[in-house]
DRENDO-1510 file (C-alpha; in Angstrom, 1 decimal, always signed):
<recs>
REC; n; res; u; v; w
REC; 1; MET; +70.6; +81.8; +35.1 .
REC; 2; LYS; +74.4; +79.8; +34.9 .
REC; 3; THR; +73.0; +76.8; +35.2 .
REC; 4; LYS; +70.9; +77.2; +32.4 .
REC; 5; LEU; +73.7; +78.2; +30.4 .
REC; 6; ILE; +75.6; +75.0; +31.1 .
REC; 7; ASN; +72.4; +73.0; +30.1 .
REC; 8; SER; +71.8; +74.9; +26.9 .
REC; 9; ARG; +75.1; +73.9; +26.3 .
REC; 10; LYS; +75.3; +70.2; +26.7 .
REC; 11; PHE; +72.0; +70.4; +24.8 .
REC; 12; LEU; +74.0; +72.2; +22.1 .
REC; 13; ALA; +77.1; +69.6; +22.0 .
REC; 14; LEU; +74.4; +66.6; +21.6 .
REC; 15; ILE; +72.9; +67.8; +18.8 .
REC; 16; ALA; +76.3; +68.5; +17.1 .
REC; 17; LEU; +77.6; +64.8; +18.1 .
REC; 18; SER; +74.2; +63.3; +16.7 .
REC; 19; LEU; +74.9; +65.4; +13.1 .
REC; 20; THR; +78.3; +63.8; +13.0 .
REC; 21; ILE; +76.8; +60.4; +14.0 .
REC; 22; SER; +74.8; +61.1; +11.2 .
REC; 23; CYS; +77.0; +61.6; +8.6 .
REC; 24; MET; +79.2; +59.2; +9.3 .
REC; 25; GLY; +76.7; +56.7; +8.7 .
REC; 26; LYS; +75.6; +58.1; +5.1 .
REC; 27; LYS; +79.1; +57.9; +5.1 .
REC; 28; SER; +79.6; +54.2; +5.3 .
REC; 29; ASP; +76.0; +53.4; +3.5 .
REC; 30; LYS; +77.4; +55.1; +0.5 .
REC; 31; LYS; +80.7; +53.4; +0.8 .
REC; 32; ASN; +78.9; +49.7; +1.3 .
REC; 33; THR; +76.7; +50.7; -2.2 .
REC; 34; ALA; +79.4; +51.7; -3.8 .
REC; 35; ALA; +81.3; +47.7; -2.9 .
REC; 36; GLU; +78.0; +46.4; -4.0 .
REC; 37; GLU; +77.5; +47.9; -7.3 .
REC; 38; ILE; +81.3; +47.0; -8.2 .
REC; 39; LYS; +80.2; +43.2; -7.8 .
REC; 40; PRO; +79.9; +41.0; -11.0 .
REC; 41; ASP; +77.2; +39.8; -12.5 .
REC; 42; SER; +76.5; +36.1; -12.0 .
REC; 43; VAL; +74.0; +33.5; -13.6 .
REC; 44; GLN; +73.1; +29.6; -13.0 .
REC; 45; VAL; +74.0; +27.6; -15.7 .
REC; 46; THR; +73.7; +23.8; -16.8 .
REC; 47; THR; +75.5; +21.6; -18.0 .
REC; 48; LEU; +74.5; +19.9; -21.6 .
REC; 49; ASP; +73.3; +16.3; -21.3 .
REC; 50; SER; +73.5; +13.8; -24.5 .
REC; 51; SER; +71.3; +10.9; -24.1 .
REC; 52; THR; +69.2; +9.0; -26.2 .
REC; 53; LEU; +65.7; +10.1; -25.1 .
REC; 54; GLN; +62.9; +8.2; -24.5 .
REC; 55; LYS; +58.9; +9.1; -24.2 .
REC; 56; SER; +55.6; +7.2; -23.3 .
REC; 57; ILE; +52.2; +8.8; -24.6 .
REC; 58; SER; +48.6; +7.6; -24.7 .
REC; 59; LEU; +47.1; +8.2; -27.6 .
REC; 60; PRO; +43.7; +7.1; -29.2 .
REC; 61; GLY; +42.6; +4.6; -31.9 .
REC; 62; ASN; +40.5; +2.7; -33.6 .
REC; 63; LEU; +39.6; -0.8; -33.6 .
REC; 64; LEU; +38.8; -2.0; -37.1 .
REC; 65; PRO; +37.9; -5.7; -38.5 .
REC; 66; TYR; +40.6; -7.6; -40.4 .
REC; 67; GLU; +38.4; -8.1; -43.5 .
REC; 68; LYS; +34.9; -6.7; -44.0 .
REC; 69; VAL; +32.8; -7.6; -47.4 .
REC; 70; GLU; +29.4; -6.5; -48.2 .
REC; 71; ILE; +27.8; -9.6; -50.3 .
REC; 72; ARG; +25.3; -8.8; -53.1 .
REC; 73; ALA; +24.0; -11.1; -55.8 .
REC; 74; LYS; +25.2; -11.2; -59.4 .
REC; 75; VAL; +21.6; -12.1; -60.8 .
REC; 76; PRO; +18.3; -10.8; -60.0 .
REC; 77; GLY; +16.1; -13.9; -58.3 .
REC; 78; TYR; +14.3; -14.5; -55.4 .
REC; 79; ILE; +15.4; -15.9; -52.4 .
REC; 80; LYS; +14.7; -18.7; -52.0 .
REC; 81; SER; +16.0; -20.6; -49.0 .
REC; 82; LEU; +18.1; -18.3; -46.3 .
REC; 83; ASN; +20.8; -20.4; -44.2 .
REC; 84; VAL; +22.4; -17.8; -41.5 .
REC; 85; ASP; +21.2; -15.0; -39.6 .
REC; 86; LEU; +23.0; -12.0; -37.6 .
REC; 87; GLY; +25.7; -13.2; -36.2 .
REC; 88; SER; +26.0; -16.3; -37.4 .
REC; 89; LYS; +29.5; -17.9; -37.9 .
REC; 90; VAL; +30.6; -18.5; -41.0 .
REC; 91; THR; +33.6; -20.3; -42.8 .
REC; 92; LYS; +34.9; -20.1; -45.9 .
REC; 93; GLY; +32.6; -21.4; -49.1 .
REC; 94; GLN; +29.3; -21.8; -46.6 .
REC; 95; ILE; +26.2; -21.1; -48.5 .
REC; 96; LEU; +24.4; -18.4; -47.2 .
REC; 97; ALA; +21.4; -18.3; -49.3 .
REC; 98; LEU; +19.8; -19.7; -52.4 .
REC; 99; VAL; +18.2; -17.8; -54.9 .
REC; 100; ASP; +15.5; -18.6; -57.2 .
REC; 101; ALA; +15.9; -17.4; -60.6 .
REC; 102; PRO; +13.5; -19.4; -63.4 .
REC; 103; GLU; +14.3; -18.3; -66.6 .
REC; 104; ILE; +18.0; -19.1; -65.5 .
REC; 105; ASN; +17.2; -22.2; -65.1 .
REC; 106; SER; +15.2; -22.3; -68.4 .
REC; 107; ARG; +18.3; -20.9; -70.4 .
REC; 108; LEU; +20.7; -23.0; -69.2 .
REC; 109; GLN; +18.5; -26.1; -69.7 .
REC; 110; GLU; +17.9; -24.8; -73.3 .
REC; 111; LEU; +21.9; -24.3; -73.7 .
REC; 112; ILE; +22.3; -27.9; -72.3 .
REC; 113; ALA; +20.1; -29.3; -75.2 .
REC; 114; LYS; +21.9; -27.3; -77.9 .
REC; 115; GLU; +24.9; -28.9; -76.9 .
REC; 116; LYS; +24.1; -32.6; -76.9 .
REC; 117; MET; +22.4; -31.3; -80.3 .
REC; 118; SER; +25.7; -30.6; -81.8 .
REC; 119; TYR; +27.1; -33.0; -80.8 .
REC; 120; SER; +25.2; -35.4; -82.3 .
REC; 121; ASN; +25.5; -33.6; -85.7 .
REC; 122; TYR; +29.5; -33.6; -84.9 .
REC; 123; GLN; +29.2; -37.4; -84.4 .
REC; 124; SER; +27.2; -38.0; -87.6 .
REC; 125; SER; +29.0; -36.0; -89.5 .
REC; 126; LEU; +32.4; -37.8; -88.7 .
REC; 127; ASP; +31.6; -40.8; -88.8 .
REC; 128; TYR; +30.2; -40.0; -92.9 .
REC; 129; TYR; +33.8; -38.4; -93.2 .
REC; 130; ASP; +35.5; -41.6; -92.0 .
REC; 131; ARG; +33.8; -44.1; -94.0 .
REC; 132; ILE; +33.9; -42.1; -97.5 .
REC; 133; ASN; +37.4; -41.3; -96.4 .
REC; 134; LYS; +37.9; -44.7; -96.2 .
REC; 135; ALA; +36.1; -46.1; -99.3 .
REC; 136; SER; +38.0; -42.8; -101.0 .
REC; 137; LYS; +41.4; -45.2; -101.1 .
REC; 138; SER; +39.8; -46.7; -103.9 .
REC; 139; ASP; +39.6; -45.6; -106.8 .
REC; 140; GLY; +36.6; -44.7; -109.2 .
REC; 141; VAL; +34.4; -45.1; -105.5 .
REC; 142; VAL; +34.4; -41.3; -104.4 .
REC; 143; ALA; +34.4; -38.5; -106.4 .
REC; 144; ALA; +37.1; -36.0; -105.0 .
REC; 145; SER; +34.1; -33.1; -104.5 .
REC; 146; GLU; +32.2; -35.3; -102.3 .
REC; 147; LEU; +35.3; -36.6; -99.9 .
REC; 148; GLU; +36.1; -32.3; -99.8 .
REC; 149; LYS; +32.0; -31.6; -99.1 .
REC; 150; ALA; +32.0; -34.2; -95.9 .
REC; 151; LYS; +34.9; -32.9; -94.5 .
REC; 152; SER; +34.0; -29.6; -94.8 .
REC; 153; GLN; +30.6; -30.4; -93.4 .
REC; 154; MET; +32.7; -32.2; -90.3 .
REC; 155; LEU; +34.3; -29.0; -89.3 .
REC; 156; ALA; +31.4; -27.3; -89.1 .
REC; 157; ASP; +29.4; -29.4; -86.8 .
REC; 158; GLU; +32.7; -29.8; -84.4 .
REC; 159; ALA; +32.9; -25.9; -84.4 .
REC; 160; ASN; +29.1; -25.6; -83.5 .
REC; 161; TYR; +29.4; -28.4; -80.9 .
REC; 162; ASN; +32.8; -26.3; -79.1 .
REC; 163; ALA; +30.6; -23.5; -79.3 .
REC; 164; SER; +27.6; -24.7; -77.7 .
REC; 165; LYS; +29.6; -26.4; -75.5 .
REC; 166; PHE; +31.2; -23.3; -74.1 .
REC; 167; ALA; +28.0; -21.4; -74.3 .
REC; 168; ALA; +26.2; -24.1; -72.3 .
REC; 169; LYS; +30.0; -24.2; -69.2 .
REC; 170; SER; +29.6; -20.1; -69.4 .
REC; 171; TYR; +26.0; -20.3; -68.4 .
REC; 172; ARG; +26.6; -23.2; -65.7 .
REC; 173; GLN; +28.4; -20.5; -63.6 .
REC; 174; VAL; +26.0; -18.0; -63.8 .
REC; 175; GLY; +23.9; -20.8; -62.6 .
REC; 176; ASN; +26.5; -20.7; -59.8 .
REC; 177; TYR; +26.1; -17.6; -58.6 .
REC; 178; LEU; +22.5; -18.7; -57.5 .
REC; 179; ALA; +24.0; -20.2; -54.7 .
REC; 180; ILE; +25.1; -17.3; -51.9 .
REC; 181; VAL; +28.3; -18.5; -50.7 .
REC; 182; ALA; +30.8; -16.7; -47.9 .
REC; 183; PRO; +34.3; -15.4; -48.9 .
REC; 184; TYR; +35.8; -16.0; -46.2 .
REC; 185; THR; +35.6; -17.3; -42.7 .
REC; 186; GLY; +34.2; -14.2; -40.5 .
REC; 187; ILE; +30.8; -13.6; -38.9 .
REC; 188; ILE; +27.6; -11.9; -40.5 .
REC; 189; THR; +27.4; -8.5; -38.8 .
REC; 190; LYS; +24.3; -7.5; -41.2 .
REC; 191; ARG; +21.6; -9.3; -42.8 .
REC; 192; ASN; +19.2; -7.2; -44.8 .
REC; 193; ILE; +17.0; -9.7; -46.5 .
REC; 194; ASN; +14.5; -12.5; -45.8 .
REC; 195; ILE; +12.9; -15.4; -47.6 .
REC; 196; GLY; +10.9; -14.4; -50.7 .
REC; 197; SER; +13.6; -10.8; -51.2 .
REC; 198; PHE; +13.5; -9.8; -54.5 .
REC; 199; VAL; +17.6; -9.2; -55.1 .
REC; 200; GLY; +19.8; -8.4; -58.3 .
REC; 201; ASN; +18.8; -4.6; -58.4 .
REC; 202; LEU; +22.6; -2.6; -58.3 .
REC; 203; ASN; +21.0; +0.2; -56.1 .
REC; 204; GLU; +19.8; -2.2; -53.2 .
REC; 205; PRO; +21.2; -3.0; -50.0 .
REC; 206; PRO; +23.8; -5.5; -49.9 .
REC; 207; LEU; +22.2; -9.1; -48.6 .
REC; 208; PHE; +24.9; -9.4; -45.6 .
REC; 209; GLU; +27.9; -8.3; -44.6 .
REC; 210; ILE; +30.9; -10.2; -43.0 .
REC; 211; GLU; +33.8; -9.5; -41.0 .
REC; 212; ASP; +36.8; -11.4; -40.0 .
REC; 213; ASN; +37.3; -10.7; -36.5 .
REC; 214; ARG; +40.2; -13.2; -35.4 .
REC; 215; ILE; +42.8; -10.1; -35.8 .
REC; 216; LEU; +41.8; -6.3; -35.6 .
REC; 217; ARG; +43.4; -3.2; -37.5 .
REC; 218; LEU; +44.3; -0.5; -34.8 .
REC; 219; GLN; +44.5; +2.7; -36.8 .
REC; 220; ILE; +46.5; +5.7; -34.7 .
REC; 221; PRO; +47.5; +9.3; -36.2 .
REC; 222; VAL; +50.7; +9.7; -34.9 .
REC; 223; PRO; +51.7; +13.3; -34.5 .
REC; 224; GLU; +54.6; +14.5; -36.7 .
REC; 225; ILE; +56.8; +14.9; -33.6 .
REC; 226; TYR; +56.5; +11.2; -33.1 .
REC; 227; SER; +56.5; +9.8; -36.9 .
REC; 228; GLY; +60.4; +9.8; -36.4 .
REC; 229; ALA; +60.8; +8.7; -33.5 .
REC; 230; GLN; +61.6; +4.4; -33.2 .
REC; 231; LEU; +58.6; +2.6; -31.8 .
REC; 232; MET; +60.0; +0.7; -28.9 .
REC; 233; GLU; +59.7; -3.4; -29.6 .
REC; 234; ASN; +57.6; -1.8; -32.0 .
REC; 235; LYS; +54.4; -3.2; -30.1 .
REC; 236; GLY; +51.8; -1.3; -28.0 .
REC; 237; GLU; +49.3; -1.7; -25.1 .
REC; 238; LEU; +45.6; -0.8; -25.4 .
REC; 239; THR; +42.9; -1.1; -23.2 .
REC; 240; THR; +38.6; -0.3; -24.2 .
REC; 241; SER; +36.0; +0.9; -22.5 .
REC; 242; SER; +34.4; -2.6; -22.2 .
REC; 243; PHE; +37.4; -4.0; -20.7 .
REC; 244; PRO; +39.5; -0.8; -18.7 .
REC; 245; ASP; +41.4; -3.1; -16.4 .
REC; 246; LYS; +42.5; -5.6; -19.2 .
REC; 247; LEU; +46.0; -4.9; -21.4 .
REC; 248; PHE; +46.0; -6.2; -24.7 .
REC; 249; THR; +48.8; -5.9; -27.1 .
REC; 250; ALA; +48.9; -4.1; -30.4 .
REC; 251; VAL; +52.1; -5.0; -33.0 .
REC; 252; LEU; +52.8; -2.4; -35.3 .
REC; 253; SER; +51.8; -3.6; -39.2 .
REC; 254; ARG; +52.5; -0.6; -41.5 .
REC; 255; LYS; +52.3; +3.1; -41.9 .
REC; 256; SER; +51.0; +5.4; -44.1 .
REC; 257; GLY; +54.5; +7.1; -45.3 .
REC; 258; SER; +52.3; +10.6; -45.6 .
REC; 259; ILE; +51.6; +13.2; -43.3 .
REC; 260; ASN; +47.9; +14.1; -43.3 .
REC; 261; SER; +48.3; +18.5; -43.7 .
REC; 262; GLU; +45.1; +18.5; -41.7 .
REC; 263; THR; +46.0; +16.9; -38.7 .
REC; 264; ARG; +49.6; +16.7; -38.5 .
REC; 265; SER; +49.8; +13.1; -38.3 .
REC; 266; GLU; +50.9; +10.1; -39.9 .
REC; 267; LEU; +48.6; +7.3; -39.6 .
REC; 268; TRP; +49.7; +3.8; -38.3 .
REC; 269; GLU; +48.2; +0.5; -38.0 .
REC; 270; PHE; +48.5; -2.2; -35.8 .
REC; 271; GLU; +47.7; -5.3; -35.6 .
REC; 272; VAL; +45.8; -7.2; -32.5 .
REC; 273; GLN; +44.9; -11.1; -32.0 .
REC; 274; ASN; +41.9; -11.5; -31.2 .
REC; 275; PRO; +41.0; -15.1; -31.0 .
REC; 276; ASP; +38.0; -15.1; -28.4 .
REC; 277; LEU; +36.7; -12.1; -30.3 .
REC; 278; LYS; +36.4; -10.1; -27.0 .
REC; 279; LEU; +37.7; -7.0; -28.9 .
REC; 280; LYS; +34.7; -5.5; -31.1 .
REC; 281; PRO; +35.4; -3.8; -34.2 .
REC; 282; GLY; +34.5; +0.0; -34.2 .
REC; 283; SER; +35.5; +0.3; -30.4 .
REC; 284; PHE; +37.7; +3.4; -29.0 .
REC; 285; ALA; +41.0; +2.4; -27.9 .
REC; 286; ASN; +43.6; +3.9; -25.7 .
REC; 287; VAL; +46.9; +3.1; -26.5 .
REC; 288; ASN; +50.2; +3.4; -24.8 .
REC; 289; LEU; +53.4; +3.6; -26.9 .
REC; 290; LYS; +56.9; +3.8; -25.8 .
REC; 291; PHE; +59.1; +6.1; -28.5 .
REC; 292; ALA; +62.6; +6.9; -28.3 .
REC; 293; ARG; +65.5; +9.3; -30.7 .
REC; 294; THR; +67.4; +7.1; -33.3 .
REC; 295; GLN; +70.2; +9.0; -32.1 .
REC; 296; PRO; +71.0; +10.9; -28.7 .
REC; 297; SER; +69.8; +14.4; -27.8 .
REC; 298; PHE; +70.8; +17.0; -26.0 .
REC; 299; ILE; +68.4; +18.1; -22.7 .
REC; 300; VAL; +68.0; +21.0; -21.2 .
REC; 301; PRO; +65.7; +22.5; -18.5 .
REC; 302; ASN; +62.2; +24.4; -20.1 .
REC; 303; SER; +63.5; +27.8; -18.4 .
REC; 304; ALA; +66.6; +27.6; -20.7 .
REC; 305; VAL; +65.2; +28.3; -23.7 .
REC; 306; LEU; +64.0; +31.7; -24.2 .
REC; 307; THR; +61.3; +32.7; -26.8 .
REC; 308; THR; +61.2; +36.0; -28.7 .
REC; 309; LEU; +58.5; +37.0; -31.6 .
REC; 310; GLU; +61.4; +36.1; -34.3 .
REC; 311; ARG; +63.2; +33.4; -32.7 .
REC; 312; ARG; +63.9; +30.1; -30.2 .
REC; 313; PHE; +66.8; +30.1; -28.7 .
REC; 314; VAL; +69.3; +28.9; -25.9 .
REC; 315; ILE; +72.2; +31.3; -24.4 .
REC; 316; VAL; +75.5; +29.1; -24.6 .
REC; 317; ILE; +78.7; +31.0; -22.5 .
REC; 318; SER; +82.1; +30.0; -24.3 .
REC; 319; ASN; +85.1; +31.3; -22.8 .
REC; 320; GLY; +83.2; +33.8; -20.8 .
REC; 321; ILE; +81.2; +35.2; -24.0 .
REC; 322; THR; +77.8; +34.3; -24.5 .
REC; 323; LYS; +76.1; +33.3; -27.6 .
REC; 324; TRP; +72.6; +32.7; -28.8 .
REC; 325; ILE; +72.1; +29.6; -30.2 .
REC; 326; ASP; +68.9; +29.0; -32.3 .
REC; 327; VAL; +67.1; +25.5; -31.1 .
REC; 328; ARG; +63.8; +23.7; -32.1 .
REC; 329; ASN; +61.5; +22.1; -30.0 .
REC; 330; GLY; +61.7; +18.0; -29.4 .
REC; 331; LEU; +59.8; +15.6; -27.4 .
REC; 332; ALA; +58.7; +17.0; -23.9 .
REC; 333; VAL; +60.0; +14.6; -20.9 .
REC; 334; GLY; +58.7; +15.3; -17.4 .
REC; 335; GLU; +60.6; +18.4; -16.0 .
REC; 336; ASN; +62.9; +18.6; -18.7 .
REC; 337; ARG; +62.2; +19.4; -22.8 .
REC; 338; LYS; +64.6; +18.1; -25.3 .
REC; 339; TYR; +65.6; +20.5; -28.2 .
REC; 340; SER; +68.0; +19.4; -31.3 .
REC; 341; GLU; +69.8; +22.4; -32.5 .
REC; 342; ILE; +69.5; +23.5; -36.3 .
</recs>
């Protein structure tokens, strides 16, 4: 009985010791938690870096002929001869086809005959006037009215001759329209006529289409965000589906100077030298352009920029005080993104 009593006391002592240790442990945890709560907050910051930003982008473009023209007949008639075909290379002034228009030739011959007749009449009246003018030097030989009449006739015949000469000359120009000539050096890309075809109607398709492809125009819609950036060396490099492994150089020549409200882009036009005619107009081109800002810009990590429904901003720490500074999007470069202050 005495042994049981001793064991019970030992058991109660162990329970009391356990409770004491547990309470001490809880007090220690509370002290540690309080110590952690009073530690000052810390945030990760970055220093603004100012530099001239450069960016390479790839944009789609269209290759166009440097010059393209539709050739039409100015006078109605039938194709008498055809000297070129699809794909023919032509030079400036080369005769492409001849138009046969018998009524034009007949009219021209009629005007030439009238010119010759009026010239003969003028020469006759001029000779008569010269003779009586000399005779009038002697008193009483020629009446003054007769001399005046001869002079008037001579002047009338001269005017008639000049008019007929001008009419014949003008119609000779119409006759020149019977020869269809190339306005510049190029290649025939379309032919819509055959020998015997009637031409000269207003609504008919063109006789030929000629393109000058020795230099090509490359048109690229450049996004608005890049329209104010400087294109490095004013050049770009392009590839096409037909030559995927060959790089061609394109030189910036002109800009539209206006932002398209639908695409939010500005049309830039480049020139591509094409002396061997490898590149074809109408081809799709993939163009690599390198841009640079004209002035230094601040660059910050993407995570430093915060966006709400109302604003886009970064948090700046100055003298231990945070400030919200509004920014706007700029060029994206790698893992960083450029923003300019407003």
